[in-house]
N, C-alpha and C positions, 0 to 999 in steps of 0.2 A: 343670913336667914334668922328670924326671931327663936328664941329659945322655945316658946310654946309651940311653934310651927315644926321645930326639929322633935320636941317631943311627941307630938300627935304622928310625924312620920315615922319615927322609931317604933312607937306601938303597932302601927299599921304593918311595917316590916315584921313585927314579931307575930302578928295575926297570920301574915301571908306565910311566914315560916312554919307556925302550928298547923296550918291547913295542909302545908306538904308533908309535916311530920304524920299528923293523922291519916292522910291519904295513904302514905306507904306503908302504915303498920295496920291499916283497917282490916278486921276480920268479920264483922257484922254491919248491918245496915246503919246500925246506930253512930259507928265511927265513921263512915261515910257521911252521915249526916251532920256530925260536928265538923268534918272537913269544910262541906258546904258552908257551914254557919261561920266558919272563920275566914272563908272566902268573902263572905258579907261584911264581917267586921272589919277586914283589911280594907275594903272599898269604902267602907263608912267612915274609918278614921282617915284614909287618905284625903277624902272629901272634907273632913273636917281640918285637916291640916292645910288645904287650900283657903278654906273659909277664915281661918285665923291670920293666914299670911296676908290676906286682904284687910286685915284689921278689923274684921266683923265678928260679932259675938256668936259662937255657935249653938244651936238648938240641942238640948240635952234628948234627942231621940234617936231611933233605929232607922227610920223611913229614909230610904235613899233617895226618893223623889224629891222632897224639899231640900234635902242636902246638897244634890246635884243642883237645884234651881239654885240655891244661896251661894253656891262655889260660882257660880256664872262662867263655868267651863262651857266651851262650845265643842262638845262631844261628836264624833263623828257619829252617824245614825247606828251603826252596829253596836258600837258602846253604850248607847241611848236604849238601844233594844235589850241587851243584856242587863243593864241596871233594872229594868222593868221585870226582867225575868228572875233575877237574882233576889229583887227586894223581899219577896214573902217568905225568904227562909230563914230569915231570923225568929219568927215567931213561933211555930209550933214547938221545936226544941226547947226556947227558953221559956215558954209559958203554956205548960201542958194542962193547966186547968183552966185555960180560956178556950171557949168554942172557936175553933178555926173555920172562917168561912172561904177559904181561898182554895186554889185547886188541889187535889190528892199530889202530895209531895212524895214521891219514892226515892229510895238511894241505893245505889250500887256503884261497883267501881267504874262502869262506863260514865255514868253521870256525874260522879265526884270529879272523876278526870276532866271531863269537859267544863266543868265549873272551874276548876283549877287552873286550867289552861285560859280560859277567857279572863279570868281575874288577873292572872300574870300579866296578860297583853294590856288590859286597862289601867292596871297598877302601873306598868312602865309608861305608859303613855301619859296618865296624868303626873308621876313623878318628874318626868321631862320637863313638862309645862310647869310644875312647881319650881325646879331648879333653875328653869330659865328666867323665871321672874326675880330671882336673888342673885 
C-alpha cells in the first residue's frame, strides 16, 4: 500500500474512533452532532484513500457524492443510500454562518447510534475492498 493511501486510511480510522468516543461520552445534542460529523469524516477520508490508491488526485471537498464517484467503488445500494443520507451532516456544524438549505437535522442518542452503526458497516466494506487491491 502506498504511504499516502495508508495515511488517509489511518486518518479515516482516527475519525471513526473519534465518532465512537464522542458517542459514548455524549451528554448533549451537540456532542451527538459531532459524533455524526466524525462519521462523515471517516467515510470521506476512506473514500479519499481509495481514490489515491488508484493513483488519482483527490478533490479538496467534503461532498461524499463526487468522492464516491471518483472512487469508482460499486457500493451495494444500501450503502449508496446511506452516503446520500450522511452527506449533508458536514455542513451545519462546520459552517454555522452559512444558511443551510437542507433538511432539519436533529441529533440524539438513537440517531447518532444509527449513523455510527452504518458508518462502521460501510467503513469495513470499503476497507476490505481497499486491502484486497494491495
